[in-house]
C-alpha distance (Angstrom), angle and dihedral (degrees) to the residues before:
residue distance angle dihedral
F1 . . .
P2 3.83 . .
S3 3.82 111.3 .
H4 3.76 92.0 -139.3
D5 3.85 91.1 63.4
T6 3.82 101.5 40.4
D7 3.82 92.9 128.1
G8 3.87 91.5 50.7
F9 3.76 91.7 48.7
A10 3.82 91.3 47.6
L11 3.78 90.7 49.9
S12 3.80 92.4 52.5
F13 3.82 90.2 47.1
C14 3.83 89.7 52.8
D15 3.82 90.1 58.7
K16 3.82 87.1 62.9
T17 3.83 100.4 43.9
S18 3.80 141.6 40.9
G19 3.81 136.1 -172.4
S20 3.75 125.2 35.7
V21 3.76 128.8 -17.2
L22 3.79 130.4 -150.4
D23 3.81 119.9 -153.7
L24 3.82 115.9 -160.9
A25 3.80 112.9 -153.5
N26 3.81 95.7 -52.7
G27 3.81 99.3 168.5
S28 3.83 112.9 -115.9
H29 3.79 92.6 9.4
L30 3.85 90.8 -138.6
F31 3.78 89.2 144.3
S32 3.80 91.0 55.8
L33 3.75 91.6 47.4
G34 3.77 88.5 53.7
L35 3.77 92.0 49.2
V36 3.78 94.7 51.1
K37 3.80 89.3 56.5
T38 3.82 84.9 69.8
D39 3.80 123.5 55.4
L40 3.78 95.2 -80.9
A41 3.81 123.0 114.7
V42 3.78 111.3 -131.5
S43 3.80 129.7 -163.1
V44 3.79 121.1 -170.3
I45 3.80 126.5 -156.5
E46 3.78 110.9 -159.7
S47 3.81 131.2 157.9
C48 3.79 101.6 177.4
P49 3.86 109.1 101.5
S50 3.77 95.5 -147.6
R51 3.82 92.6 49.1
M52 3.76 89.9 46.9
S53 3.82 89.1 53.8
A54 3.83 91.6 48.2
I55 3.80 93.6 48.1
R56 3.76 92.7 48.9
I57 3.81 90.5 53.1
E58 3.81 90.3 49.4
R59 3.87 89.3 47.6
E60 3.81 89.4 56.9
Q61 3.84 89.3 61.3
L62 3.81 91.7 60.6
T63 3.80 124.5 92.0
Q64 3.86 116.9 -98.4
K65 3.83 89.6 -105.2
Q66 3.85 91.9 52.1
Q67 3.86 91.0 45.5
S68 3.80 88.5 54.1
R69 3.78 89.3 57.4
F70 3.89 94.5 45.2
Q71 3.75 115.6 78.9
I72 3.84 124.8 -177.7
Y73 3.75 122.2 -159.6
P74 3.87 120.4 -171.4
L75 3.79 94.9 -147.9
E76 3.82 139.6 131.5
L77 3.78 114.2 -106.0
S78 3.76 94.7 -129.2
K79 3.84 93.4 50.2
F80 3.84 107.5 36.7
E81 3.79 120.6 128.1
L82 3.79 119.6 179.0
D83 3.79 129.5 178.6
E84 3.75 92.7 -124.6
T85 3.79 141.8 63.2
F86 3.81 128.3 -135.5
Q87 3.76 135.0 -140.4
T88 3.81 91.9 -150.7
I89 3.75 127.3 33.1
F90 3.72 123.6 177.2
A91 3.78 137.0 -179.6
S92 3.75 131.7 170.5
H93 3.77 120.1 -124.2
Q94 3.85 85.9 -111.7
A95 3.77 90.3 59.0
L96 3.78 91.8 52.1
E97 3.79 92.6 45.1
Q98 3.80 88.9 59.8
S99 3.82 86.6 77.3
E100 3.76 108.2 115.5
S101 3.82 93.6 -146.7
E102 3.79 143.2 -0.9
F103 3.83 87.1 -95.0
S104 3.80 88.8 57.0
L105 3.80 93.0 47.7
L106 3.80 90.8 48.1
G107 3.80 88.2 52.9
T108 3.78 91.2 52.3
L109 3.83 92.4 49.4
R110 3.82 91.2 47.3
N111 3.82 89.0 52.3
V112 3.78 90.0 49.2
L113 3.80 92.1 53.2
F114 3.76 92.1 44.3
H115 3.87 91.4 53.9
F116 3.77 97.4 43.2
T117 3.74 118.5 104.3
């Protein structure tokens, strides 16, 4: 989607989903930031320190209500375990290609299935 219309894309996505959303290491997380500006709860899994830093800075720009619906977890994709499930989970092909091996990719896919409502 075009980076200049992230909020518009997020709003059209929200018309098609409800509940909570899990974002798996999707770079700048602009899509997730757009989603949290609606009524959706968004959780982000990110292991890259520089991306974690950037997303925390962006999170500070949100309202308190939006921040309460925007959770950030510094975890590896193949090893994450959360105490919740999600109605929508998305990952870019770049996020999945970060897997160091087929075993790591299978771990990520297993986690996705385990956390999907």
